[in-house]
Structures are given as C-alpha cells and as structure tokens.
C-alpha positions in Angstrom: 49.9 15.0 -20.7 50.0 17.9 -18.2 46.9 19.4 -16.6 47.5 22.6 -18.8 47.6 20.5 -22.0 44.4 18.7 -21.1 42.7 21.9 -20.1 43.7 23.5 -23.4 42.4 20.5 -25.4 39.0 20.7 -23.6 38.9 24.5 -23.7 38.7 24.8 -19.9 40.8 26.2 -17.1 43.6 24.2 -15.4 41.7 24.8 -12.1 38.7 23.0 -13.5 40.8 19.9 -14.2 42.2 20.1 -10.7 38.7 20.3 -9.1 37.6 17.3 -11.2 40.6 15.3 -10.2 40.0 16.0 -6.5 36.3 15.3 -6.7 35.4 18.9 -5.8 33.4 19.3 -9.0 31.9 17.3 -11.8 32.0 18.1 -15.5 28.9 19.9 -16.8 26.7 18.2 -19.3 28.1 20.4 -22.1 31.7 19.1 -21.4 30.9 15.4 -21.3 31.0 14.8 -25.1 34.4 16.3 -25.4 35.7 14.2 -22.5 34.3 11.0 -24.1 35.9 12.0 -27.4 39.2 12.7 -25.7 39.3 9.4 -23.6 37.8 7.2 -26.3 35.2 5.9 -23.8 32.6 7.1 -21.3 34.1 7.4 -17.9 30.7 7.8 -16.4 29.4 4.4 -17.8 28.5 1.9 -15.2 29.1 -1.9 -15.2 25.4 -2.7 -14.9 23.5 -0.3 -17.0 19.8 0.3 -16.5 17.5 1.9 -19.0 17.8 5.2 -17.1 21.6 4.9 -17.4 21.4 4.3 -21.1 19.1 7.3 -21.6 21.3 9.5 -19.5 24.4 8.3 -21.3 22.8 8.9 -24.7 21.8 12.4 -23.7 25.3 13.2 -22.5 27.0 11.9 -25.6 24.7 13.9 -27.8 24.6 17.1 -25.7 20.8 16.8 -25.1 18.9 18.1 -22.1 16.0 16.0 -20.8 13.6 18.6 -22.3 15.1 18.3 -25.8 15.1 14.5 -25.8 11.6 14.4 -24.4 10.5 16.7 -27.2 12.1 14.4 -29.8 10.3 11.5 -28.3 7.0 13.4 -28.1 6.7 13.0 -24.3 6.7 15.2 -21.3 10.1 16.0 -19.6 8.8 14.6 -16.3 8.1 11.3 -17.9 11.6 11.1 -19.2 13.0 12.1 -15.8 11.0 9.3 -14.3 12.5 6.8 -16.7 16.0 7.9 -15.9 15.3 7.6 -12.1 13.8 4.2 -12.7 10.4 5.3 -11.2 8.6 3.8 -14.2 9.2 2.2 -17.6 8.1 3.3 -21.1 5.4 1.6 -23.0 6.5 -0.9 -25.6 6.0 1.6 -28.4 8.1 4.2 -26.7 10.7 1.6 -25.7 11.0 0.7 -29.4 11.4 4.4 -30.3 14.1 4.7 -27.6 16.0 1.7 -28.9 15.9 3.0 -32.5 17.5 6.3 -31.4 20.2 4.4 -29.3 21.1 2.5 -32.5 21.2 5.4 -34.9 
C-alpha cells in the first residue's frame, strides 16, 4: 500500500503519514481508532500494561477524552489523569466500575 492509499483510507494527507513515519508527529486522539481498525491491533499498546495504560488505551479506542470518561465514571478529570499517570489508584468500587467498562 502506498502512502497516498493509506492517507486516503484514513482521510488524512500524505504529508501526515510521512511525519508519523519519521517520528516528527504523532496521531491525534481522534485518529487512533481508525488506525487501530486499519491495522487490526493497537500499535500503541505496551508489553506490560499498567492500569493507566489500560485506561488510556480504552479512551483512545473509544474516542473519549479524559473529561468525558471521568464524567461517565462520576469522578473528577484530575482523578482520572492521576490514575493514568500512576500517581494513585482507584478505590475498589471504582476499579470494579472501570473493569466493567473495559469488558463491555
């Protein structure tokens, strides 16, 4: 597949593909679900995945901002950001709620 064909399939410019390939830019959050769909896997997934990585991956795959997911969980965005950074962990109740959305 050429850069042009890939760019067309992702509705972006050929230059954007080139910047990604050279490491001069990273895909925006809005582009990640289409990239995952195209590749059939998450290229941003890590070998050892922390809770923060799982949350971030879920948000990317579902086009959610931290604010939107925090609203769905009934928590403050800063709390969610702290979980993603690994600064602190959710309570058992909120961890169960997170696990239920990861499964659904």
